[in-house]
C-alpha positions as CSV (number, residue, x, y, z in Angstrom):
1,X,0.1,0.0,-0.2
2,X,3.2,2.4,0.5
3,X,3.7,2.3,-2.9
4,X,0.3,3.2,-4.1
5,X,0.4,6.3,-1.7
6,X,3.5,7.2,-3.1
7,X,2.2,7.1,-6.9
8,X,-1.1,9.0,-5.3
9,X,0.8,11.4,-3.9
10,X,3.0,12.1,-6.7
11,X,-0.1,12.4,-9.1
12,X,-2.0,14.5,-6.5
13,X,0.8,17.0,-6.7
14,X,1.1,16.9,-10.3
15,X,-2.7,17.6,-10.9
16,X,-3.3,19.9,-7.9
17,X,-1.4,23.2,-9.1
18,X,-3.5,25.7,-6.8
19,X,-2.0,26.4,-3.3
20,X,-4.2,25.8,-0.2
21,X,-4.7,29.4,-0.1
22,X,-5.4,30.1,-3.5
23,X,-8.2,27.6,-3.6
24,X,-9.8,28.8,-0.2
25,X,-10.1,32.2,-1.7
26,X,-11.8,30.8,-5.0
27,X,-13.9,28.6,-3.1
28,X,-15.5,31.6,-1.9
29,X,-16.1,33.5,-5.4
30,X,-19.7,33.3,-7.2
31,X,-18.0,31.7,-10.2
32,X,-16.8,28.6,-7.8
33,X,-20.3,28.2,-6.3
34,X,-22.2,28.5,-9.1
35,X,-20.6,25.7,-11.2
36,X,-21.1,21.5,-11.1
37,X,-23.6,19.2,-10.1
38,X,-25.2,20.0,-7.3
39,X,-27.5,17.7,-4.9
40,X,-31.1,19.3,-4.4
41,X,-29.8,22.8,-4.9
42,X,-27.2,22.5,-2.1
43,X,-23.4,23.0,-2.5
44,X,-22.1,21.3,-5.6
45,X,-19.5,18.0,-5.8
46,X,-17.1,19.8,-6.9
47,X,-17.0,22.6,-4.3
48,X,-17.3,20.2,-1.2
49,X,-14.2,18.4,-2.8
50,X,-12.1,21.6,-2.8
51,X,-12.9,22.3,0.8
52,X,-11.4,18.6,1.6
53,X,-8.6,19.6,-1.0
54,X,-8.1,22.2,1.2
55,X,-7.7,19.8,4.1
56,X,-5.6,17.9,2.4
57,X,-3.2,20.3,1.5
58,X,-3.2,21.3,4.8
59,X,-2.2,18.0,6.7
60,X,1.1,16.7,6.5
61,X,2.1,13.8,4.3
62,X,2.8,11.6,7.1
63,X,-0.7,12.1,8.4
64,X,-3.1,11.4,5.9
65,X,-5.3,8.5,5.8
66,X,-6.4,5.7,3.7
67,X,-9.6,7.9,2.9
68,X,-7.5,10.8,2.3
69,X,-5.6,9.0,-0.6
70,X,-9.0,7.4,-2.0
71,X,-10.1,11.4,-2.3
72,X,-6.8,12.2,-3.9
73,X,-7.0,9.6,-6.4
74,X,-10.8,10.5,-6.8
75,X,-9.2,14.4,-7.8
76,X,-6.6,13.2,-10.3
77,X,-8.9,11.6,-12.0
78,X,-11.6,14.1,-12.5
79,X,-9.1,16.6,-13.6
80,X,-7.8,14.2,-16.0
81,X,-10.8,13.5,-17.4
82,X,-12.4,16.9,-17.1
83,X,-8.9,18.6,-18.7
84,X,-9.4,16.4,-21.7
85,X,-12.8,17.7,-22.6
86,X,-11.2,21.5,-23.2
87,X,-13.5,23.5,-25.1
88,X,-12.1,25.7,-27.9
89,X,-11.2,29.5,-27.6
90,X,-10.6,31.4,-24.5
91,X,-11.1,29.6,-21.4
92,X,-10.2,32.6,-18.9
93,X,-14.0,33.0,-18.1
94,X,-15.7,29.4,-18.4
95,X,-17.8,27.0,-16.0
96,X,-15.4,24.3,-17.8
97,X,-12.0,26.2,-15.9
98,X,-14.1,27.1,-12.5
99,X,-15.0,23.5,-12.5
100,X,-11.6,22.3,-12.5
101,X,-10.6,25.1,-10.1
102,X,-12.7,23.5,-7.5
103,X,-11.0,20.7,-8.0
104,X,-7.5,22.4,-7.4
105,X,-6.1,22.9,-11.1
106,X,-5.9,26.1,-12.7
107,X,-5.7,25.4,-16.2
108,X,-4.0,28.8,-17.1
109,X,-1.5,28.5,-14.2
110,X,1.7,28.2,-15.3
């Protein structure tokens, strides 16, 4: 399991290119709150995931749980799938970009 955790850690760090502070700030915006699938009109799946990602980013690697690693794999999968659906043209102000940012990945960030 240690090797799997190591691979997951690396994949997560490669996929999530926003800092905890950047993500926390973004999650407070209307753009963040307006995108994504919502259950019963509540918080979107991506917004909820973003809050969890912030917690993971604030956690020491040695203190991460199996459940944290499971969520990290979910995050990497989402970012990879959603990135492959990039729309044509300027993506700066698009729901596609904001959705990815809820999951900790800003496609405009170098």
